[in-house]
LUMPANU-887846 format. One record per residue (C-alpha): residue number from 0; residue in three letters; x, y negated, z. Coordinates in steps of 0.001 Angstrom, whole numbers. Layout:
BEGIN
NODE,NUM,Ala,X,Y,Z $
...
***
This chain:
BEGIN
NODE,0,Unk,14950,-18818,10016 $
NODE,1,Unk,17889,-16930,8501 $
NODE,2,Unk,18391,-17531,4779 $
NODE,3,Unk,18065,-14346,2711 $
NODE,4,Unk,20303,-14238,-369 $
NODE,5,Unk,19629,-10663,-1505 $
NODE,6,Unk,16757,-9420,-3629 $
NODE,7,Unk,14570,-6340,-3994 $
NODE,8,Unk,15764,-3287,-2077 $
NODE,9,Unk,18673,-5187,-502 $
NODE,10,Unk,16243,-7857,717 $
NODE,11,Unk,14034,-5285,2421 $
NODE,12,Unk,16976,-3468,4002 $
NODE,13,Unk,18123,-6748,5483 $
NODE,14,Unk,14589,-7652,6545 $
NODE,15,Unk,14069,-4370,8415 $
NODE,16,Unk,17399,-4787,10181 $
NODE,17,Unk,16669,-8354,11208 $
NODE,18,Unk,13265,-9813,10277 $
NODE,19,Unk,13591,-13242,8761 $
NODE,20,Unk,10617,-13893,6483 $
NODE,21,Unk,7925,-11408,7436 $
NODE,22,Unk,6387,-10262,10698 $
NODE,23,Unk,7074,-6524,10455 $
NODE,24,Unk,4717,-4922,12914 $
NODE,25,Unk,5277,-1556,14571 $
NODE,26,Unk,1586,-951,15263 $
NODE,27,Unk,-1003,340,12814 $
NODE,28,Unk,-2908,-1925,10455 $
NODE,29,Unk,-6337,-3119,11626 $
NODE,30,Unk,-7617,-2594,8077 $
NODE,31,Unk,-6500,1035,8223 $
NODE,32,Unk,-8206,1507,11583 $
NODE,33,Unk,-11410,119,10055 $
NODE,34,Unk,-11084,2556,7139 $
NODE,35,Unk,-10707,5530,9474 $
NODE,36,Unk,-13782,4464,11446 $
NODE,37,Unk,-15734,4304,8200 $
NODE,38,Unk,-14519,7780,7177 $
NODE,39,Unk,-15602,9222,10512 $
NODE,40,Unk,-19040,7595,10281 $
NODE,41,Unk,-19508,8981,6776 $
NODE,42,Unk,-17878,12404,7128 $
NODE,43,Unk,-17281,13124,10799 $
NODE,44,Unk,-14042,15063,11305 $
NODE,45,Unk,-14078,16702,7864 $
NODE,46,Unk,-11579,14298,6247 $
NODE,47,Unk,-9051,13328,8924 $
NODE,48,Unk,-7950,16467,10766 $
NODE,49,Unk,-5021,18869,11070 $
NODE,50,Unk,-5655,20282,7572 $
NODE,51,Unk,-5371,16854,5904 $
NODE,52,Unk,-2310,15461,4161 $
NODE,53,Unk,-1659,11743,3648 $
NODE,54,Unk,702,10124,1139 $
NODE,55,Unk,1787,6637,2198 $
NODE,56,Unk,3127,4529,-673 $
NODE,57,Unk,5342,1769,679 $
NODE,58,Unk,5387,3202,4174 $
NODE,59,Unk,7842,679,5634 $
NODE,60,Unk,8777,1692,9180 $
NODE,61,Unk,6142,4428,9116 $
NODE,62,Unk,3745,2691,11487 $
NODE,63,Unk,540,3649,9637 $
NODE,64,Unk,1433,7222,8741 $
NODE,65,Unk,2740,7912,12239 $
NODE,66,Unk,-439,6511,13764 $
NODE,67,Unk,-2609,8719,11538 $
NODE,68,Unk,-555,11777,12512 $
NODE,69,Unk,-634,10959,16226 $
NODE,70,Unk,-4356,10133,16242 $
NODE,71,Unk,-5865,12703,13876 $
NODE,72,Unk,-3176,15380,13564 $
NODE,73,Unk,-2694,14884,9817 $
NODE,74,Unk,471,15851,7981 $
NODE,75,Unk,2036,13493,5485 $
NODE,76,Unk,4884,11936,3565 $
NODE,77,Unk,5815,8285,3188 $
NODE,78,Unk,7836,6613,433 $
NODE,79,Unk,9656,3314,747 $
NODE,80,Unk,12314,1588,-1318 $
NODE,81,Unk,14134,442,1833 $
NODE,82,Unk,16606,2962,3238 $
NODE,83,Unk,16632,1021,6511 $
NODE,84,Unk,12832,1232,6812 $
NODE,85,Unk,12900,4969,6122 $
NODE,86,Unk,15628,5419,8727 $
NODE,87,Unk,13385,3730,11312 $
NODE,88,Unk,10346,5763,10228 $
NODE,89,Unk,12234,9056,10526 $
NODE,90,Unk,13484,8133,13979 $
NODE,91,Unk,9956,7334,15151 $
NODE,92,Unk,8507,10555,13746 $
NODE,93,Unk,11272,12592,15373 $
NODE,94,Unk,10816,10851,18718 $
NODE,95,Unk,7033,11401,18672 $
NODE,96,Unk,7348,14941,17210 $
NODE,97,Unk,4970,14192,14331 $
NODE,98,Unk,4399,16410,11246 $
NODE,99,Unk,5387,13708,8762 $
NODE,100,Unk,8371,13148,6467 $
NODE,101,Unk,9812,10083,4778 $
NODE,102,Unk,11739,9536,1565 $
NODE,103,Unk,13659,6489,337 $
NODE,104,Unk,12490,5958,-3229 $
NODE,105,Unk,10500,3693,-5496 $
NODE,106,Unk,6823,4443,-6047 $
NODE,107,Unk,7354,3965,-9794 $
NODE,108,Unk,7348,7170,-11823 $
NODE,109,Unk,6193,10683,-10900 $
NODE,110,Unk,5228,11369,-7279 $
NODE,111,Unk,6962,14404,-5815 $
NODE,112,Unk,3876,16083,-4371 $
NODE,113,Unk,1762,18859,-5968 $
NODE,114,Unk,-1487,18424,-7853 $
NODE,115,Unk,-4608,17935,-5695 $
NODE,116,Unk,-2581,18230,-2485 $
NODE,117,Unk,-3409,14942,-740 $
NODE,118,Unk,-6520,14105,1261 $
NODE,119,Unk,-5732,10380,1449 $
NODE,120,Unk,-3313,8109,-383 $
NODE,121,Unk,-2386,4737,1107 $
NODE,122,Unk,-1377,1856,-1155 $
NODE,123,Unk,-1226,-1079,1212 $
NODE,124,Unk,347,-4199,-303 $
NODE,125,Unk,2772,-2104,-2350 $
NODE,126,Unk,1846,-1454,-5986 $
NODE,127,Unk,1617,-5178,-6739 $
NODE,128,Unk,5435,-5092,-6985 $
NODE,129,Unk,5206,-2797,-10030 $
NODE,130,Unk,5000,-3834,-13665 $
NODE,131,Unk,1741,-3280,-15556 $
NODE,132,Unk,2879,-39,-17222 $
NODE,133,Unk,4187,1281,-13896 $
NODE,134,Unk,892,490,-12148 $
NODE,135,Unk,-994,2505,-14756 $
NODE,136,Unk,1360,5463,-14301 $
NODE,137,Unk,887,5228,-10539 $
NODE,138,Unk,-2894,5314,-10866 $
NODE,139,Unk,-2589,8451,-13020 $
NODE,140,Unk,-324,10003,-10401 $
NODE,141,Unk,-2655,9110,-7538 $
NODE,142,Unk,-5521,10745,-9402 $
NODE,143,Unk,-3362,13831,-9998 $
NODE,144,Unk,-2261,14316,-6385 $
NODE,145,Unk,-5586,13549,-4675 $
NODE,146,Unk,-7884,16413,-3824 $
NODE,147,Unk,-11398,16202,-5282 $
NODE,148,Unk,-13326,14106,-2766 $
NODE,149,Unk,-10075,12564,-1505 $
NODE,150,Unk,-9594,8838,-929 $
NODE,151,Unk,-7272,6085,-2023 $
NODE,152,Unk,-7102,3253,513 $
NODE,153,Unk,-5980,231,-1495 $
NODE,154,Unk,-5117,-3209,-176 $
NODE,155,Unk,-3656,-5823,-2481 $
NODE,156,Unk,-3610,-9539,-3227 $
NODE,157,Unk,-6804,-11013,-4700 $
NODE,158,Unk,-6490,-13680,-7386 $
NODE,159,Unk,-10102,-14869,-7271 $
NODE,160,Unk,-10335,-18273,-5530 $
NODE,161,Unk,-6678,-18145,-4438 $
NODE,162,Unk,-5160,-21540,-5300 $
NODE,163,Unk,-1767,-20600,-3890 $
NODE,164,Unk,-1466,-17561,-6176 $
NODE,165,Unk,-2417,-19599,-9237 $
NODE,166,Unk,208,-22195,-8330 $
NODE,167,Unk,2906,-19501,-8032 $
NODE,168,Unk,1895,-18003,-11396 $
NODE,169,Unk,2156,-21432,-13011 $
NODE,170,Unk,5446,-22442,-11372 $
NODE,171,Unk,7306,-19091,-11435 $
NODE,172,Unk,5818,-16868,-14169 $
NODE,173,Unk,7141,-13308,-14346 $
NODE,174,Unk,6378,-12551,-17995 $
NODE,175,Unk,3134,-10676,-17326 $
NODE,176,Unk,-359,-12056,-16945 $
NODE,177,Unk,-1139,-13015,-13318 $
NODE,178,Unk,2368,-12182,-12125 $
NODE,179,Unk,5071,-14432,-10672 $
NODE,180,Unk,8567,-14208,-9248 $
NODE,181,Unk,8291,-14150,-5474 $
NODE,182,Unk,10181,-17180,-4133 $
NODE,183,Unk,11784,-15264,-1224 $
NODE,184,Unk,12093,-11652,-2356 $
NODE,185,Unk,13158,-12622,-5876 $
NODE,186,Unk,11143,-9913,-7651 $
NODE,187,Unk,7948,-9895,-9706 $
NODE,188,Unk,4661,-9700,-7820 $
NODE,189,Unk,1243,-9175,-9395 $
NODE,190,Unk,-2072,-10608,-8214 $
NODE,191,Unk,-5224,-8750,-9233 $
NODE,192,Unk,-8672,-10078,-9943 $
NODE,193,Unk,-11625,-8023,-8764 $
NODE,194,Unk,-12604,-7474,-12396 $
NODE,195,Unk,-9159,-6060,-13179 $
NODE,196,Unk,-9319,-3642,-10240 $
NODE,197,Unk,-12743,-2448,-11316 $
NODE,198,Unk,-11438,-1772,-14829 $
NODE,199,Unk,-8362,52,-13537 $
NODE,200,Unk,-10074,2306,-11008 $
NODE,201,Unk,-13733,2396,-12006 $
NODE,202,Unk,-13274,4819,-14896 $
NODE,203,Unk,-12213,7972,-13039 $
NODE,204,Unk,-12712,6978,-9412 $
NODE,205,Unk,-15703,5742,-7473 $
NODE,206,Unk,-15231,2528,-5524 $
NODE,207,Unk,-17227,3151,-2359 $
NODE,208,Unk,-16570,-58,-410 $
NODE,209,Unk,-14928,-3453,-967 $
NODE,210,Unk,-13847,-6018,1601 $
NODE,211,Unk,-12368,-9417,778 $
NODE,212,Unk,-10520,-11865,2977 $
NODE,213,Unk,-11952,-15352,3316 $
NODE,214,Unk,-11115,-18156,936 $
NODE,215,Unk,-8593,-20519,2530 $
NODE,216,Unk,-9315,-24076,1440 $
NODE,217,Unk,-6207,-26186,1025 $
NODE,218,Unk,-3863,-23678,2732 $
NODE,219,Unk,-1328,-22799,66 $
NODE,220,Unk,627,-20466,2351 $
NODE,221,Unk,-2426,-18336,3131 $
NODE,222,Unk,-3169,-15593,620 $
NODE,223,Unk,-6397,-13806,-228 $
NODE,224,Unk,-6488,-10021,-128 $
NODE,225,Unk,-8934,-7326,-1125 $
NODE,226,Unk,-9386,-3856,348 $
NODE,227,Unk,-11020,-995,-1532 $
NODE,228,Unk,-12119,2467,-385 $
NODE,229,Unk,-11768,4536,-3575 $
NODE,230,Unk,-12894,8151,-3895 $
NODE,231,Unk,-11768,10727,-6404 $
NODE,232,Unk,-15099,12391,-7195 $
NODE,233,Unk,-15545,16019,-6204 $
NODE,234,Unk,-16061,18507,-8996 $
***
């Protein structure tokens, strides 16, 4: 495996040019597919259709947003800190003639989309790279940009019963509770408990469904994750 010496944005640019640490898929996430099946069972075609807009936070090479556009006809925009990832995403969207756009930027700070303009927001293994204050700002921004009745699809690391995460927090603390310095990327990464997520999102949103990965006994390299289907209540 090639040794990565760069950190943060430079790490991800290098990783998207030549994968070294992570398996960067070009096909859509199975968790996202499961979410779309749930939406269709609950709402039919009223959520995912040609009138819908999707904001993908941490879009990477655009695989999930492009799949949503190709499958359901949605429009959308994806943000990613990696200029190389965004370059790949734009090339794919152009090749497939999809109504989506991509922007190289951090997800920290204000989101450049209008109030109540998004049907779905995707935060899939992305916001855990933010600091606590930045995560709170992002939640405010997600609430602002979602339409009433719109959904946040959130997937993140789960601290509960994850021995590997607790070891990383102990060995490489990042100065915030339940955060550590990632040993390969070299940046802070946060791990959320289910209680923390409920406190963060339960006030203004409604958590409609939760799925948790299995506990992995003795496997320090295997991480637990949690997926939440979160609705912004309709007026």
